[in-house]
N, C-alpha and C positions, 0 to 999 in steps of 0.2 A: 491398505497395508503395502509395504514396499515389495516390489516384484523380486523374487530370488534371482540372483545373478548367475550366469553361466560362466563356466571357466574358472580361473584361479580365484581363490578367496584370499582375504586378508590373513597372511601368516599361516596358511595351512587349510584345514578342512572346514566344513560349515559349523561344526560344534565349537571349534576354536574361535571362529569369527563371531559367533553369538556371545561367547564368553568375553571376548575383547570389547565388543560393542556395549555389553552390559557394564563392564568396568569403566569404559569411557563415559557412558551416560551417567553413572553414579558420580564420577569425578566432576562432570559438568554440573550436576545439580548441587554438589556440595560446595564447589569453588565458584560457580556462576560463569567461569570462563576457563578454558583450557588451551594449551598450545599443543598441536599435533600435526601430522602430515595432512596434506590436502585430501588424499584418497580416503584416509580414515574419517576425516571430518565430513566428507560428502556421504559416506556410508552411515555415519552416526546421526546426521540431520533428521532423516525420516523416523528413526527410532526414538530420538529424544522428543521430536514434535508429537509423536503418537502418545508418548507417556504423559506429556504435559496435557494433552487433550483428555486422557484418563483422569488426570489430577483435577481438571476443571469440572468434571462430573462429580467427583468427591464422594461417591457412594462406596459401599464395601466391595461390591464386585469389581469396581474399577481399581480400588486399592489392591485387591488380590491379583488382578491381571498385571498391574505395574510391578508388584512384587515378584511375579514369575519372571519378567524380564530382567529386573534388577538383581536377580539371584539372591533374594532374601537379604539385601542390603537395607536394613531397617532405617539407618540414619539418612541415607539418600531419599528413601521413600517419604520419611517424615518431613524432610526439608521440602521435597517436591509438593506434597499435599498441603502443608501448613504455611509455607512462606512464598513459594513460587506461584501456586495456583491463584491465590487472591490477587497478586499483582498483574496477572494476565487474563483475568476473567472477562474483560471487555475486548480483548484482542481476538480476532478471528483467524488465527493462523499466523505463520511467520514468527515463531517464538525463538528462533535461533538466527544468528548473524555470523557469517564466515568472512574473516578479513585476512587477506594475504600478508605475510610477513617477510618473505624472501626465501632464500634457499639455505639449507643446513650445510654446515661447513664440511662434515665428514663425507657424506655421500651425495650432496647436492639435491637432496629431496626438497620439494616445495613445502614450506611450512606455513601453517595458517593458525589463526586464533579463532576458535569457535566459542561464542558467548551467547547467553540467554538475553533476549530483548525484553527488559523489564520496565522500560519507560512507560508512563501512562499514555493511553491512546484515547482520542476522542471518537466515540463510535459514529459511524456514518449514519446519516439520516436516510432511512429506507422509505422510499415512496410507495404508498400502497397502490394496489392495482385499481381501486376505485377512483383515485385521483387521476390516474392516466386515462381512464375511460371517459371521464366527464368532458374534457375538451373535444373529444371526437364526437360525443353524443350531442353537443350543442349545435343548433342549426346555425348555418352561415349568416352572418349579419347582412342586412340590406345595405346597399351602397349609400353612403352619406354624401349629400351635396357639400362639396368643399367650397369654402369662400376664401378668396385670396386676401391675405392681410399684408399690408405693406407697413413696415416699421419706418418711422421717421427718426433719424438720429441727427444730432447737431455735430458738425465736424469738430475734431479736436483742435484746440487752439494752437498747439505747437506744430500741428501738421501743416505743411505748406502744400497748397494745391498746385499740381503741375499740369501741363497739357495732356500728358499720358493718362493721368488720373481722371481728368474731365472726360476724356474719350472713353475710358472703361465705364464710367458711371453712366454715360449716355447710352452706350451699347447695352448695359444691363437694363436700363429703363426701357429701351425699345424692345428688348426681348421679353420683358415681363408684360408690356403692353400687347405684344403679339400673342403671347400665351393666354392672356385674358380674353382677347377677341376670338381665339380658336375655341376656347371653353364655352363661349356664349352661343356658338353656332350649333 
């Protein structure tokens, strides 16, 4: 639950703020996107996300708790439970998106658009705790004798061999011979 704020509220006292947020949430659910000030949108986000979580549960108690917040706005509650909840059932939070729009002409307030995120989401694959424990429980493998394999490839016809290329090839062959001798010891 969102922590109550100290100091000034939106537009007056706490009761007025609750009414304003309930109306904003109802408008958000009815229109799927609303344009408001940044401060109001930031205060609306936890309220709206909590209501969507209630709607995802879908039982009678959740519907009644949502109706308490929405101030008996039956149209918004119906849209929330029948249209929005099925679209976000696989989403684990983050049901709203705030996009900045600029500043209002009259009082230069920062305006934003808050909208519901209704795009389908692919659920993340959760790894079970037993699969994480199995690699640690397996004993360490014994060292395997490695054999050195040398690949023979034919030179490309279009490639012209230069003295520098011959020198690089001889150095590489010498280093591989030295490595083979040190492994044998």
